C-alpha positions, 0 to 999 in steps of 0.5 A: 176702711183701711183702718180695718185691714190687718198687715199680712204676715208672710208665710214661712219660718219666723226670723230667729230672735236675737239670743245672747251667746251663753245665756241659755244652756241645755241640760244633758240630764232632762233636756230642759233649756236653762237660763245660765245666770239662774243656773249659776246662782243654783251652783250649776245644778239643774232645778228640774232633774238635779243634774250636776254640770261640770265646774271649773276649778275656780268655780268650785273654789268659789263654791266651797271656800269662805270669801277671800280665804283661798291662798294659792300655793305651789303654782310655781311647779309648772308642766314640761314635755319631758318625753318630747311627745307627739301623736296624731293630735300634734305635739304635747307641748303645743297642747299644753300651751293652748290649755294654759291660755297664756298662763304657764302656772295653769294646770289641772289642779289648784292647791292651797290653804283655805277656810271652809265655814271658818275651818282652816284646811289644805285644799286641792281642786282638780279642773277637768277643763284643763286636758281632761283633768289628767294627772301629770307630774305637776298634778302629782307634785302639787298634791304631794306638796299639799299633803306635806303642808297639811302634815307640817301645819296639822291641817285637814286635807280635802281633795276634789277630784275630776279627772280622766286619769293619768296623763298618757303624754308623760308616760311612766312619769305620770303613772309614778304620781299614783305611788307618790301621792299615796305615800304622802297620804299614808304619812298623813294617816299615820299622823291621824290627820283627816283626809276627805276625798270628794269625787266629782264627774268624772273621777276615773283612771289613775286618779280613781285608783290612787289618792281619790280612793284613800279618803277617810271619808269619800263623798261623791256628787250625784250621778258622778262617773267613778271607775278605772276603765270606762264602761265601754272598755269593760263591756267589750272586755268581758263581753257582757251587758253591764248593770243599769247605772254601772259606775255611777255614784249611786251604784258605787255607793251601793257596793261600798266604795263611797260613803256619802252622796251629797248634792253640790248645794249641801257640799260646803255644809257637809264638809264643815260638819265632817271636819268639825267631827274629825278634828274634834273642833267647834267652829261657828257655823257659816251659811252656805253660798246657796243659803244666804243669811237671813235679813235682820229681824227675820224669824229665828234671829234675836 
């Protein structure tokens, strides 16, 4: 009767299944465990709660730009350690080396020419993965040069911000980038060339207090943190409880500092629509990466 017997399973926890590293991601918004490849196809937006994961600068370029249209510029402007700064965390020069990952041109902003739905523009995308997207001398210089390029070539300017603020390791040299970038944007405004500012999570400190706040149109991603000082600092300073949703994109829009809140899946199409209007230009519609073109013979094609 051995064929009726069943193998006895030992009592206790089952051994964990082999799960490849990086295949599953926990959403900080709703706690859902998400399959990373599917999340990437959804532009790193949670399909359950709509939470927007932070993107690297390279991923944001892939999302916004027409294929193979981004031409990197000003990468020859690289960081230095002018103050020979050192604190409890070590030398600033060592942090830079680690953040650059072997590429000295890598910085907290990517700048260049690009096309969005066929529309040529000057584009800067900040990268929070590089020292918290902090604005040092190089970030300010690259953005200033990009604004000058837009002025000379009569291009619209789009800047996607994601930053913890000024890079304190560069002291006053970092803070001066606020004035420099604002001066360049003033020249762009006088020339009646559009500047669209996109605020991703987070946009804080000296970036939020300078060029990020000067767009002719200011767009924010849903629930992005936007402000100068952080909520904890403000709460401890004024010794009061802050309103629900304080400094989040929806709160900031309700108080008039943001024009639009746009989901990442609609960002490319929204930018194209705005730029056509601001430039008074017609351009052929290009499908968003999130909305692939219909197959031949599909409904509406003819």
